[in-house]
N, CA, C and O atoms as a GROMACS GRO file, in nm:
protein
  280
    1MET      N    1   0.779  -3.542  11.372
    1MET     CA    2   0.804  -3.505  11.234
    1MET      C    3   0.954  -3.481  11.217
    1MET      O    4   1.025  -3.452  11.313
    2TYR      N    5   0.999  -3.492  11.097
    2TYR     CA    6   1.141  -3.478  11.071
    2TYR      C    7   1.162  -3.397  10.944
    2TYR      O    8   1.071  -3.383  10.862
    3ILE      N    9   1.283  -3.344  10.929
    3ILE     CA   10   1.316  -3.266  10.810
    3ILE      C   11   1.304  -3.356  10.688
    3ILE      O   12   1.354  -3.468  10.688
    4GLY      N   13   1.240  -3.305  10.585
    4GLY     CA   14   1.225  -3.380  10.462
    4GLY      C   15   1.094  -3.459  10.454
    4GLY      O   16   1.066  -3.521  10.352
    5LEU      N   17   1.015  -3.456  10.559
    5LEU     CA   18   0.886  -3.525  10.557
    5LEU      C   19   0.795  -3.453  10.459
    5LEU      O   20   0.776  -3.332  10.469
    6ALA      N   21   0.738  -3.527  10.365
    6ALA     CA   22   0.657  -3.465  10.259
    6ALA      C   23   0.531  -3.400  10.313
    6ALA      O   24   0.504  -3.284  10.282
    7GLU      N   25   0.454  -3.470  10.393
    7GLU     CA   26   0.328  -3.418  10.446
    7GLU      C   27   0.329  -3.432  10.598
    7GLU      O   28   0.296  -3.539  10.649
    8PRO      N   29   0.364  -3.326  10.671
    8PRO     CA   30   0.365  -3.338  10.817
    8PRO      C   31   0.224  -3.357  10.871
    8PRO      O   32   0.129  -3.294  10.824
    9GLU      N   33   0.211  -3.444  10.969
    9GLU     CA   34   0.079  -3.467  11.028
    9GLU      C   35   0.095  -3.527  11.167
    9GLU      O   36   0.197  -3.587  11.200
   10ASP      N   37  -0.008  -3.511  11.246
   10ASP     CA   38  -0.019  -3.580  11.374
   10ASP      C   39  -0.130  -3.682  11.356
   10ASP      O   40  -0.233  -3.652  11.294
   11ALA      N   41  -0.112  -3.802  11.408
   11ALA     CA   42  -0.212  -3.907  11.392
   11ALA      C   43  -0.252  -3.961  11.528
   11ALA      O   44  -0.170  -3.980  11.617
   12VAL      N   45  -0.382  -3.986  11.542
   12VAL     CA   46  -0.437  -4.051  11.661
   12VAL      C   47  -0.510  -4.175  11.612
   12VAL      O   48  -0.602  -4.166  11.531
   13ILE      N   49  -0.470  -4.290  11.661
   13ILE     CA   50  -0.533  -4.416  11.621
   13ILE      C   51  -0.580  -4.488  11.747
   13ILE      O   52  -0.500  -4.520  11.835
   14ILE      N   53  -0.710  -4.512  11.754
   14ILE     CA   54  -0.768  -4.582  11.868
   14ILE      C   55  -0.824  -4.714  11.817
   14ILE      O   56  -0.912  -4.715  11.730
   15GLU      N   57  -0.773  -4.824  11.870
   15GLU     CA   58  -0.821  -4.956  11.830
   15GLU      C   59  -0.920  -5.005  11.935
   15GLU      O   60  -0.892  -5.002  12.054
   16GLY      N   61  -1.034  -5.049  11.889
   16GLY     CA   62  -1.136  -5.098  11.981
   16GLY      C   63  -1.254  -5.151  11.903
   16GLY      O   64  -1.244  -5.178  11.784
   17ALA      N   65  -1.368  -5.168  11.972
   17ALA     CA   66  -1.489  -5.217  11.906
   17ALA      C   67  -1.528  -5.126  11.790
   17ALA      O   68  -1.576  -5.172  11.687
   18ARG      N   69  -1.508  -4.997  11.810
   18ARG     CA   70  -1.530  -4.900  11.703
   18ARG      C   71  -1.399  -4.824  11.683
   18ARG      O   72  -1.378  -4.720  11.745
   19PRO      N   73  -1.312  -4.875  11.598
   19PRO     CA   74  -1.182  -4.811  11.579
   19PRO      C   75  -1.197  -4.669  11.523
   19PRO      O   76  -1.290  -4.639  11.449
   20LEU      N   77  -1.103  -4.586  11.560
   20LEU     CA   78  -1.104  -4.447  11.516
   20LEU      C   79  -0.964  -4.409  11.472
   20LEU      O   80  -0.867  -4.438  11.542
   21GLU      N   81  -0.954  -4.345  11.358
   21GLU     CA   82  -0.826  -4.296  11.309
   21GLU      C   83  -0.844  -4.151  11.266
   21GLU      O   84  -0.932  -4.120  11.186
   22MET      N   85  -0.761  -4.063  11.322
   22MET     CA   86  -0.772  -3.921  11.290
   22MET      C   87  -0.633  -3.870  11.253
   22MET      O   88  -0.535  -3.897  11.324
   23ARG      N   89  -0.624  -3.798  11.144
   23ARG     CA   90  -0.497  -3.739  11.100
   23ARG      C   91  -0.516  -3.589  11.087
   23ARG      O   92  -0.609  -3.541  11.021
   24ILE      N   93  -0.427  -3.515  11.151
   24ILE     CA   94  -0.435  -3.370  11.151
   24ILE      C   95  -0.310  -3.317  11.081
   24ILE      O   96  -0.198  -3.345  11.124
   25LYS      N   97  -0.331  -3.242  10.975
   25LYS     CA   98  -0.216  -3.184  10.905
   25LYS      C   99  -0.142  -3.092  10.999
   25LYS      O  100  -0.203  -3.019  11.077
   26GLY      N  101  -0.012  -3.096  10.992
   26GLY     CA  102   0.068  -3.019  11.087
   26GLY      C  103   0.167  -2.927  11.022
   26GLY      O  104   0.161  -2.898  10.902
   27VAL      N  105   0.258  -2.882  11.104
   27VAL     CA  106   0.365  -2.791  11.062
   27VAL      C  107   0.496  -2.858  11.098
   27VAL      O  108   0.508  -2.920  11.204
   28HIS      N  109   0.594  -2.848  11.011
   28HIS     CA  110   0.726  -2.904  11.042
   28HIS      C  111   0.777  -2.846  11.173
   28HIS      O  112   0.757  -2.728  11.201
   29GLY      N  113   0.842  -2.927  11.252
   29GLY     CA  114   0.890  -2.888  11.384
   29GLY      C  115   0.979  -2.765  11.384
   29GLY      O  116   0.967  -2.681  11.473
   30ASP      N  117   1.068  -2.753  11.285
   30ASP     CA  118   1.157  -2.637  11.281
   30ASP      C  119   1.078  -2.509  11.260
   30ASP      O  120   1.106  -2.408  11.325
   31ALA      N  121   0.979  -2.510  11.172
   31ALA     CA  122   0.897  -2.391  11.148
   31ALA      C  123   0.813  -2.359  11.271
   31ALA      O  124   0.794  -2.242  11.304
   32ALA      N  125   0.763  -2.462  11.338
   32ALA     CA  126   0.681  -2.440  11.458
   32ALA      C  127   0.766  -2.380  11.570
   32ALA      O  128   0.720  -2.290  11.641
   33THR      N  129   0.890  -2.428  11.586
   33THR     CA  130   0.979  -2.374  11.688
   33THR      C  131   1.011  -2.228  11.659
   33THR      O  132   1.008  -2.145  11.750
   34ALA      N  133   1.041  -2.197  11.534
   34ALA     CA  134   1.070  -2.058  11.497
   34ALA      C  135   0.949  -1.969  11.521
   34ALA      O  136   0.964  -1.855  11.565
   35ALA      N  137   0.830  -2.019  11.493
   35ALA     CA  138   0.708  -1.941  11.513
   35ALA      C  139   0.687  -1.908  11.661
   35ALA      O  140   0.647  -1.797  11.695
   36ILE      N  141   0.714  -2.004  11.749
   36ILE     CA  142   0.699  -1.979  11.893
   36ILE      C  143   0.797  -1.871  11.937
   36ILE      O  144   0.760  -1.782  12.014
   37VAL      N  145   0.920  -1.879  11.890
   37VAL     CA  146   1.021  -1.779  11.927
   37VAL      C  147   0.979  -1.641  11.880
   37VAL      O  148   0.985  -1.545  11.957
   38VAL      N  149   0.938  -1.629  11.755
   38VAL     CA  150   0.897  -1.499  11.700
   38VAL      C  151   0.774  -1.445  11.773
   38VAL      O  152   0.770  -1.327  11.806
   39ASN      N  153   0.676  -1.530  11.798
   39ASN     CA  154   0.554  -1.485  11.865
   39ASN      C  155   0.576  -1.453  12.013
   39ASN      O  156   0.491  -1.389  12.076
   40ALA      N  157   0.688  -1.497  12.070
   40ALA     CA  158   0.719  -1.465  12.210
   40ALA      C  159   0.787  -1.330  12.226
   40ALA      O  160   0.796  -1.279  12.337
   41ILE      N  161   0.835  -1.271  12.118
   41ILE     CA  162   0.911  -1.145  12.126
   41ILE      C  163   0.836  -1.036  12.202
   41ILE      O  164   0.896  -0.976  12.291
   42PRO      N  165   0.708  -1.007  12.172
   42PRO     CA  166   0.640  -0.900  12.247
   42PRO      C  167   0.634  -0.929  12.398
   42PRO      O  168   0.645  -0.836  12.478
   43ARG      N  169   0.617  -1.054  12.437
   43ARG     CA  170   0.609  -1.088  12.579
   43ARG      C  171   0.746  -1.073  12.646
   43ARG      O  172   0.754  -1.032  12.762
   44VAL      N  173   0.851  -1.105  12.573
   44VAL     CA  174   0.986  -1.090  12.627
   44VAL      C  175   1.020  -0.942  12.644
   44VAL      O  176   1.080  -0.903  12.744
   45LEU      N  177   0.981  -0.861  12.547
   45LEU     CA  178   1.008  -0.717  12.556
   45LEU      C  179   0.933  -0.653  12.673
   45LEU      O  180   0.981  -0.557  12.733
   46ASP      N  181   0.815  -0.706  12.706
   46ASP     CA  182   0.736  -0.653  12.817
   46ASP      C  183   0.778  -0.708  12.953
   46ASP      O  184   0.732  -0.661  13.057
   47ALA      N  185   0.866  -0.808  12.954
   47ALA     CA  186   0.908  -0.872  13.079
   47ALA      C  187   1.004  -0.782  13.156
   47ALA      O  188   1.070  -0.696  13.098
   48PRO      N  189   1.011  -0.802  13.288
   48PRO     CA  190   1.106  -0.723  13.367
   48PRO      C  191   1.250  -0.763  13.332
   48PRO      O  192   1.273  -0.872  13.280
   49PRO      N  193   1.347  -0.675  13.361
   49PRO     CA  194   1.487  -0.709  13.333
   49PRO      C  195   1.531  -0.832  13.412
   49PRO      O  196   1.478  -0.861  13.519
   50GLY      N  197   1.627  -0.904  13.357
   50GLY     CA  198   1.681  -1.021  13.424
   50GLY      C  199   1.641  -1.149  13.355
   50GLY      O  200   1.582  -1.148  13.247
   51LEU      N  201   1.675  -1.259  13.418
   51LEU     CA  202   1.645  -1.391  13.364
   51LEU      C  203   1.499  -1.425  13.392
   51LEU      O  204   1.455  -1.426  13.507
   52VAL      N  205   1.425  -1.452  13.286
   52VAL     CA  206   1.282  -1.485  13.299
   52VAL      C  207   1.258  -1.618  13.229
   52VAL      O  208   1.297  -1.635  13.113
   53ALA      N  209   1.195  -1.711  13.297
   53ALA     CA  210   1.163  -1.841  13.238
   53ALA      C  211   1.036  -1.830  13.154
   53ALA      O  212   0.953  -1.743  13.178
   54MET      N  213   1.021  -1.920  13.058
   54MET     CA  214   0.899  -1.922  12.976
   54MET      C  215   0.774  -1.938  13.063
   54MET      O  216   0.668  -1.888  13.028
   55THR      N  217   0.787  -2.007  13.175
   55THR     CA  218   0.672  -2.028  13.263
   55THR      C  219   0.629  -1.899  13.332
   55THR      O  220   0.519  -1.891  13.386
   56ASN      N  221   0.715  -1.798  13.330
   56ASN     CA  222   0.681  -1.669  13.390
   56ASN      C  223   0.629  -1.568  13.289
   56ASN      O  224   0.597  -1.455  13.325
   57LEU      N  225   0.620  -1.608  13.164
   57LEU     CA  226   0.567  -1.521  13.059
   57LEU      C  227   0.423  -1.561  13.028
   57LEU      O  228   0.384  -1.675  13.051
   58PRO      N  229   0.343  -1.466  12.976
   58PRO     CA  230   0.209  -1.504  12.931
   58PRO      C  231   0.218  -1.612  12.822
   58PRO      O  232   0.320  -1.624  12.754
   59ILE      N  233   0.113  -1.689  12.807
   59ILE     CA  234   0.111  -1.797  12.709
   59ILE      C  235   0.132  -1.741  12.569
   59ILE      O  236   0.071  -1.642  12.530
   60VAL      N  237   0.220  -1.805  12.494
   60VAL     CA  238   0.250  -1.763  12.358
   60VAL      C  239   0.145  -1.820  12.264
   60VAL      O  240   0.114  -1.939  12.270
   61SER      N  241   0.092  -1.735  12.178
   61SER     CA  242  -0.006  -1.780  12.078
   61SER      C  243   0.029  -1.713  11.946
   61SER      O  244   0.116  -1.626  11.940
   62ALA      N  245  -0.038  -1.754  11.841
   62ALA     CA  246  -0.012  -1.697  11.710
   62ALA      C  247  -0.049  -1.550  11.707
   62ALA      O  248  -0.150  -1.509  11.763
   63ALA      N  249   0.034  -1.471  11.641
   63ALA     CA  250   0.005  -1.329  11.622
   63ALA      C  251  -0.079  -1.318  11.496
   63ALA      O  252  -0.025  -1.313  11.385
   64LEU      N  253  -0.209  -1.314  11.511
   64LEU     CA  254  -0.300  -1.313  11.397
   64LEU      C  255  -0.344  -1.172  11.363
   64LEU      O  256  -0.463  -1.145  11.345
   65TYR      N  257  -0.249  -1.082  11.354
   65TYR     CA  258  -0.278  -0.944  11.320
   65TYR      C  259  -0.162  -0.891  11.238
   65TYR      O  260  -0.055  -0.950  11.235
   66ASP      N  261  -0.186  -0.779  11.171
   66ASP     CA  262  -0.079  -0.718  11.093
   66ASP      C  263   0.017  -0.647  11.186
   66ASP      O  264  -0.024  -0.563  11.267
   67CYS      N  265   0.143  -0.679  11.176
   67CYS     CA  266   0.244  -0.614  11.259
   67CYS      C  267   0.278  -0.479  11.197
   67CYS      O  268   0.288  -0.468  11.075
   68PRO      N  269   0.294  -0.376  11.280
   68PRO     CA  270   0.330  -0.245  11.225
   68PRO      C  271   0.468  -0.249  11.160
   68PRO      O  272   0.557  -0.321  11.207
   69THR      N  273   0.484  -0.174  11.056
   69THR     CA  274   0.614  -0.166  10.989
   69THR      C  275   0.682  -0.037  11.029
   69THR      O  276   0.616   0.065  11.046
   70PRO      N  277   0.813  -0.040  11.044
   70PRO     CA  278   0.885   0.082  11.086
   70PRO      C  279   0.886   0.189  10.979
   70PRO      O  280   0.942   0.297  11.000
   0.00000   0.00000   0.00000
């Protein structure tokens, strides 16, 4: 996907005796990247001091809860 794309989507097209085409609405790459960074914050704060690779952190997933406000 690229900036300015009207309808972001991922497409899977299988050609064969019974062709299959599937389109999944998506999220623009920039918004998805920002979401991963924001959702990683709690895991980074819980990590030990020093340089930590993403592979050493728990898997990042969507924060589907209300975040406390200060």
